[in-house]
N, C-alpha and C positions, 0 to 999 in steps of 0.2 A: 016259418016264423021262429020256431024253436031253434033251428040251426043258426039262424042269424044272430039270435041272442047268445048262443053258445060261442060262436066265433068272434063276437065283438070284443070281448076282453082281450083275446089273444091278438086281435088286429091292433087294438089300442096299444098294447105292449110293444108290438113291433114298430108301430109308428113312433112311439116314445123313444124306443131304442135307436131308431134311425135318426131321430132328431138329435139325440145326445151325440151319436156318432158323427153327425155332420158338424155339430158345434166343436167337437174335439178335433176333427180334421181341420176345421177353419182356424181354431186356435193354434194348432200345430203349424199350419201353413203361414199364419201371421207371424208366429215366433221365428220361423225359418226366414221369412222375408225381412223381418227386422234385423235378424242376425247378419243376413247377406248385405243389406244396406249399410249397416254399421261398419262392417269390415271395409266396404268400398269407400265410405267417407273417411275412415281412418287412413286408408291407403292414399287418398287424395291429399289429406292434410300433411302427411309426412313428407318433408323435403327430400328431394332426390339427392342423395349424397354424391358430391362431385368427386370424381376420381382424381386423385393427386397426380399431377403431371410430374413425372420424374425428369429433372434436368440432367442432361448428359454430363457426366463427370469430366472435368478438364483433364486432358491428358498431360502428363508432365513433359515439359520441353526438354528434350535431350540435347545437352551441349555437345558440340562436335569435339572430339578428342583433339588435343593439341598435337600438331604435326611435329614429329621429332626433327630437330635441326640436323641436316646432314653434315657430318664432319668430313672435312677434306681428307681424303686418303692420300698418303704419300705416294708419289709416283715411284714405282719400283725401278730400281737401278738395273740397268742391263748387265747381266752377268757375262763374263767372258765366254765366248762360244766354245763348246766342247767339241771334241772330235766327232765327226758324223758317225752314227751307228749304222749297222746293216739295214735295220728296219726303221722307218721313220715313226716317231711317236705320234699317236693319234691326237694327243692334246695340243692345242695351238699355243705357242709361246708368244708373249707380248713383245712386240718390237719396240725399241726405245724411240721416243719422240725426237725427230731431228731438230737440233738447235739451229735457229736461223743465224746464218753467218753475217758478219758485218759487211756493209756495202763496200765494194771494191773501188767505187768511184772516189778519186782524191778530193779532199775538201779544198775549196778555193783559197788560195794563198793571198794574203793582203797585198795590195798593189804597193810597189816601192815608192817611198816618198821622194819627191824631186830633190836632187842634189843641190845644196846651197853652196855657191862658189864663194870662196874667201876673197876679200879685196887684195889688190897688190900691196906689197910691203910699203911702197912709197905713197899709197893713197891716204888722203886725209878726209875724215868725215866732216860734212858741212854742219855748222852749228847755228841754232836759232835760240837766242837768249841763254847761251851756255849749254844747251842740250843738242844731241844729235838730231838731225832732220830725218824723219822717217816717213813712210808712206801714209801713216795715220795722221800726220800733221798737215797734209796738203791734199786737197781734193783735185780731181782732174779739171784742168783749165784755170786753176787758181795760181797766184804768184805770191811769193814771200821773199823777204830780204834775209840773206844768210851770209856767214863768214867762214873762212878757212885759212890756215897758215900756208904762205907760199914765199920761199926764199927769205925766210926770217921775218916777213911782214904779214900783217893780217889783211887779207883781200876780201872785199865786199862784192856780192853778186846778187842779182835778182833772179830767183829760181822759179820756173813755171813748170807745172806737171802737165805733160802732153797727153799721156794715157796711163794705163795701169802700171807700166814699168819704165817709161821714158821721161826724162827731165831735160830741160835746157837751162843753162846758167849764163846770164848776160851781165857784162860789167856795166854798172850804172854811171858811165862817164860819156858825155855827148862827144861825138866825133867832129863836131863843128868848132867848138872853142873850149872843150873840156869842162863844160858845166855839169852840175849834178842832174841825174835823171831819176825821176820818181814815177810810180804807177798812179795814173789818173784816168778814171772812166774806161778801163780796159786797154789803155795805151800807156807806153812809157814816154814820158814828156820831160824835155829839158827845161829846167826852171829859169834858165837865163834867156834863151832866145826862142823858146816854144817849139823846138824841133820835136817831132813825134816819131816813135818807133813801134814796130809790131812786137808785142810781148812774147810771142811764141817763136819768132824767127830773128828778131832784132833789126829787120829791114826798115828803111826810112819810109814813113807814110806822109810826112810833112816836113819841109826844110825850115831853116836854111841848111841843115846838115845834109850831106850827100853820100855818106858812107854808113853802113849798118853798124850796130854796136858790136863790140868784141865779145866773143864767146869763151867760156872756160869749159874744159872737158869734165863732165860729171857722169856718173853711172850709179846704178842701184845694185847693191850687194846685200842679199838678205832683205831686210826691210829698212836699210839705212842708205842715204844718198852720200856718195863719196866724190871728192875732187881727185881725178887721176891725171898726173902730169903726162 
């Protein structure tokens, strides 16, 4: 009994000390837990800093250097050939460019113009209204009245163009009774008795005339129609 009473105070002290130690450890652990939780909360609340994305720097565009304009180099003139040496030179000499020779084929010569014959000295140009009768005044197949001097008198004829260069001249006097003959509807008609004649040949196509009209000799020289005796 005495031992129990003696050991009781020391037991109570140990129990009291253990109780304080447990409280102190509990407080320390609580403080540590609070500290850890606070740091975690702070870490959660802090926004994560975004890393700045660096844009690639634009590379400067390099301009292509201007190409130098090639200057025309003068063609070296061929120097007179020197006398050949014993050993040929290793460097090649430029041979002169051969000059193209002119074509040896002759150029075509212009064709000669046709020779225009002069009328005979005694020829007389036929006149229409005081002007020379030309090919431009009469179409092929057409007939016109013309005059020319003969033996000091003025002769009248009916001239018909047969083709490009041939003409016929008929005296407008009927061979029946000497009446005047005129061109009517493509025929030469006597106004007295109605005899008809072919305007290209002078032949009778309707009587009473029985002989063709008389012809005068005409020809074309240049572009003018002439009476040729």
